[in-house]
N, C-alpha and C positions, 0 to 999 in steps of 0.2 A: 336667059341672061336678063338682068334688070335694066331698066331705063335710067339714064343719068340726065338730070335737069340742072342747069347752071343759072343762078339768079344774080343779077347785077344790082338791082335796087336794094337799098337797105343800109344799115350802119351797125358796125360792131363798136360797142363802148367798152373800153378796157378799164376795169376798176380793180383796185387793190382789195385783197381779202378773199381770194378764192379758197375753197375748202380743200384741204390736203387729202389726197387719195392714199391714205395709209390704213389705219384701223378704224372700223366703224364701232363707235361706242354705243352701248345699250343703256337706255334710260327708261325706267319703269314709268308707265302712265298711271299715276295715282288718282288722277281726276281727268275727265273728259267733258266736253261741252259741244252739243250739236246746236248750230245757230241757223235758224231759218233764213237769215239775211245772206247766207252763202249761196242761195238758190234764187235765180231771177224768176219773176212772174210766178210766185209761189205763196200760198197761204196755208199755214200749218193747222192741223187738227190734232190736239193733244190726246194721246192714248194712255198716258200714265199719270200717276199722282206722286207727290213727294212722299217718300217712305217706301215706295214699291221696290221689290227686289227684281233685278233683271239679269239676263245672261247676255253674252255677246251674240247679237242676232235678234234680241228681243226688240219689238217695235216701240219707239218712243213717240213718234207722231207720223201722221200721214198727210197727203196733199188733199185739201178740201175739194179742189176741183177735179182731181184725179185720184180718188181714194185707194186705187190699187197700188200706187207708188208709196212705199213704206221707207221710213228712215229709222235705222236700228242702232242700238248701242254697240260700240266697238269693243266694249269690255263688260265683264260681269261685275255686279255690285249693286249699289242702292241709289235711287234717284234722290238727290239731296236738295235740289232747288230747281224751281221753274221761274225764271226771271221774266219780268214783263215791263213794258214801257207804257206810253200813253194809250188809252183805249184798250188796255189789257192785252196789247200786242205782245206775243211771245218773242223774246230776244235770245234766250238760252235755255236749254234743258241740260242740267248738270248731273253727271253720274260719278259717284265716288267708287273707284275700283276696289274690289275685295282681295285681289291678288290670286284668286282661285282659277281664273281663266276657264270658266264654265261656258260652254257654247250651246246654242240652240242647234239641233241637228236637222238638216234638210235632206229630203229624198233626192238622190242623184242616180237612181237605178235605171231610169228610162228618160234619156235626153235626146231621143232620136228626132223629135219634131221641133219646129220653131216655137210652137205654143208652149211646149214643155220647158224649153230653155227660158222663154220670157217669164213663165210662172216661177221658175226657180230664182231668177234674178230679182223679181219683184218681191217674192216672199222673204228672201234673205236680206233685203235692204241694200243689195249691191246695184240695183238698177240706177239709182241716182248718179253713179259714176259714169253713166253713159249720157253724154250730152249730144245735142243735135245741131247741125247746120241745116236750115237757117235758124236764126234767133238766139243761138248759144244758150239754150235752156235744157232742162232735163228732157231726154228723148221721149217722144210720145209712144207709149207701148201699143197703142191701137193702130199706128201707122206702120206699114212695112218700109224698111229702110232700103235705099238704093245701094248703100255700101256701109262698111264699118272702116273707119280710118284711124290708124295709129301712127303718130309721129314719134319716133324713138329717140329724138334728141331735142334739146331745148337750147336755142341760140341766144337767149336773153342774157344780159350781164350777170355773171357769177351764178348761173343756173346750175342745178345738180347735174352731174355727168352720169347718165344712165348706163354708159359702158361700165363704169365702176360699180354703180348701185346694184345692177341686175346681173352681174357676171356669174353669180352663183345661183341665180333663180331662173335660168333659161327654161328649165323643164316646166315650171309653173307658168312662165310666160307663154310657152308653146301650148300648154293646156288651155290657157285663156283664149288664145287665138283660135284654137280648134272649136271651143264652145261658141265663140262669137261668130264664127264662120257659118253657123247654123241659122243665124239671124239674117245675114247678107254676106256677099263677097267681101273679104278682108283685104285692105290695102295697107302696106307698111312703108313708111318713108324713113330712110336712114341717112346719116351723115357720110357722104362719099369721101370727104376729106380725111377720114380716119381709116388708116390701113388695118385690115383684119377686123372690120367691124363685126361685132358678135351678132348683130341682127341680120346680117346678110344671108344667114343660113336658116332663117325662119321658114317653116313649111306651111302649106295650106293658105298662102297669101300671095298677092301681087306686090313685088318689091320695086321701089323706086329710090334711086340715090339722088340726094340734093347737095349742091354746093352753093355757097354764097353767104353774105353777111346776114345778121338778124334783120328781118324775121323769117329767115329761111326755115327755122325749126317749127314755126307755127303751123298747126294742123290746117287752119283755114287757108293759109297761103299755099300749102302743098295740095290741098283739095282742089283749089282753083286751077291748078295745072294738070291734075291727074283725073279727077272725076267731078267736074263743076256741078254746082247745085242749081237746078232750075226751079221755077215756081211749081209748087206741088210735090217736090221731091224732098227726101230727107236723107242725110248722111250722118251716121252715128260717129262721134269722136270719143276716143278713150285714151287716157294717159297711160304710158307704159307700166308705171307702178300699179295702176288700177287694173290693168290687164292681168297682172300677177295675182291680185286679190280675186279676180274672176276665176283664174286658174286654180287657186287653192280651193275655192268653193266647188269647182267641178270635180276635183280629185278627192276631197275629204268631206264635202257636204256641210262645211261650217263657214261662217263669216269671220275670216281671219284678216283683220285690218292693219296688220303690221306694215309700217312704212319706214323708209330711210330718209331722213331730213338733213339737208345741207345747211349748216350755220355759217353764214358768210358776211362780208362787209368790212369796211375800213375801221369800224369801231370794235370789231371782234379781236380778241387777243390771240386765240388759236382756232382759226377756221377749220371745221372738221365735219364729219358725217356722224349722225346719231340715229340709232334704231329705236323707234317708238311705235305708237299706233296713231291712226287718224284722229284728229280733234283733241289731241292730248294737250294738257296745260304745259306752257312753254318754259316755266321757271326752272324745271329740272334740266333743261337743255342750255339755257343761256346764263344761269346763275354763276357769278364769279368769272365769267369768260368774256366780258365785254366792258368797255369804258362807259360808265353810267352817265357821266356828265354830257349834256347836250347830245343825247343819242336818240335816233329815231328807229324804233323797232317795227319791222315790216313783215307781215305774213305773206310770203311769196317773193317775187323778184322786185327790183327797185322801180321797174316801169309800170307794173300792173298790180302790185301787192296792196294790201290793206294795213293801215296803221294799227299796231297792237300795243297794249300796255304790258308792263313787265310781268304781270300775273295773268296775261291773256291766254287764249287757246289757239291752236292751229285751226285754220279754216279747213273745210271739207276737202278742198282740192289742193291744199298747200303741200309743196314738196321741199320748201326751203324757208329759212328765216334770214332776212337781211337786216343788218344793223349798220346804219351809216350816220354821219354827223348831221345834226340839225343846222339849218341855215339861218340862224337868228342874228343877222348882221346886215349892214348896208355898206356898199362900196362907194366911196366918194370919187366921182369921175371914173368909175370902174371900166366903162366902155372906151375911155380915151387912153388907158394905160396899155403897155405892150402885152400884158397878160401871158407871160411865158409859162406860168404854172396853171393857167386856166384852160379847161377843155373848150374847143371850138369846132363846131360842125360847119359853120358858114364861113370859115377862114377869117373871122373877125380878129382873132389873136394869132400871133406867130407860132403858137403851140401846135398848129395843124401841120407844121413841118416835121413833127415827131409822131407819126401815126401809131407806133407801137408802145408809146409811153403809157403807163398805168396811172390813173387818177383816183384820188380819194374825194369823190364828188359828194356834195351835201344836198339838202332839200331846198336851198335858196333858188327862187325862180329868176332872180336878177332882172326884175322888172314887174310891171303890173299889167292888168288886162287893158287891151287897147283894140282899135278897129283892125279887121283883117287886112292884110297886105298880100296881094298875089305875087308870090316869089317863085313859084314852081318847086318849092321845097318838098311838099307832100308827095308829089309824083316821083321824087327820087327815093322815097323811103317805103313805098308800098308796092311790092312786086306782084301786083295783081292787075287784071285787065279792067280797072275801074278808074273813075275820076274822083279822087278822095275829097278835094275841096268842094266840088259841086255836090257830092253826096252829103257832106256835112251841112251845106246850105239848104239842101232839100229837106233834111231832117228838121232843121230849125224852122223852116216854113211849113212843116207837117204836110208836105205834098206827097201823098202815098204813091201815086202813079209815077212820079219822077224818081222817088226813092227806089221803086222796083226797077225802073229803067237803068238806074245808076249802080245797081248791084248790091242792094241791101241784103239780099238772100245769101250772099257769099261771105259776109264779113262778121267779125266779132270785135269786141272792144280791144282785145290785145293786138289786133292787126293795125290799130291806129296809135299804139303806145309811143312809137318813135315820132309820129307826127306831133303828139302832145309834148314830147321832150324837146323837139326842135322848133316848136311854134313860137314865132316872135310876138304873137298876140296873147300868149299866156292863157289860152283857152282850155277848159276842161273837156278835151275832145272825146275821151273815152266815155265820159258821162253823157255827152251828146249822142254818141253811137248807141249807148244803152237805151237812151230815151227813144231813139228811132226804132230799135228792135222791140221794145215794149209796145210801142204804138202799132207795129206790124202784127204783133201777137194779138192785140185787142181787135184788130181789124180782120184778121184772117183765120184765127183759131176758135 
């Protein structure tokens, strides 16, 4: 019988624009782009030229510091562009799909050892889907993992529902779990508030049920309660859809990067699910299905995602596209008005009396950067055994020893997204956490 853990700290933000769980629409990926900026602490080494023909699974670039880690094309076609920024820094490698779906074939005949599994994941370009705690970077293939952790639900606002997305792919999911279990013991966290959860029957893994508000679905939060990360240890984190990609590789020997993307948000006309491939161009998904005036397009969820252009591409780890209103306006005496239609976490407005009301929030920060005020808010939003405000200050001071004592090894940027949302000082807290993690990588790896 699985363990149940109930979390109290956190916050659920109810937004309009949830994707309808009806039919998943298929959108062909005519063009894809791999972006080195999707990977922290990473320097690419280009392995192709413009005009090269590639298959799905053909290597596009590798990691300069860890050349065994390969990044492969999710489609077959032709390399049409290598985009660069200042100092010839690579920003995108663009592949135009030919529609033939030709795949590189990888040997899966003997996967009995840990080294054989690692080699398969590295050669096929699937290894980058495995991220590690600490540091929230691509897992180090030279270090043995303490555990592999899979959170099977996302509690962020308007996040994709993996119960719907993966209901017909459980065999591939199980195959992925079985393969990953050869790297380290697998732990699976599931949403205990959902009756008949499809992930409660996963085999070859230790199951834990979680209840509570966001960020209860964050892998880092769950790891801190199930298998905490100590100095010198590594826990591999894998998204459920990426586990399915691992499973397809184990069963068929090909890199099949198909994903289901949720198109959500207050600016979307018909929020829905779309089947495409990783890193696909988003115009085929969003075209004609959102209000273009004053719209912010975000790859990922509204708390942790990245701003995209209308002709941009999905990020390597994206499972949703959020489109919400831009906040290009100012409120005259906004703080002094009743604010019945405004969202309020700190009970500034009377709207807090309607906790189940849905809001169409925009990107307006409703204020400017200012000095930190100790309010105790962060401690209410981070369900981990750490002191969030003190950790942020230690990072700003670049105090390595204090950062270690305050739990830098357990956290990722997404664990502080709610703090950034509720911060009265309007600080880019996730950027600060990333800075701290990068500093620790430089000092310890």
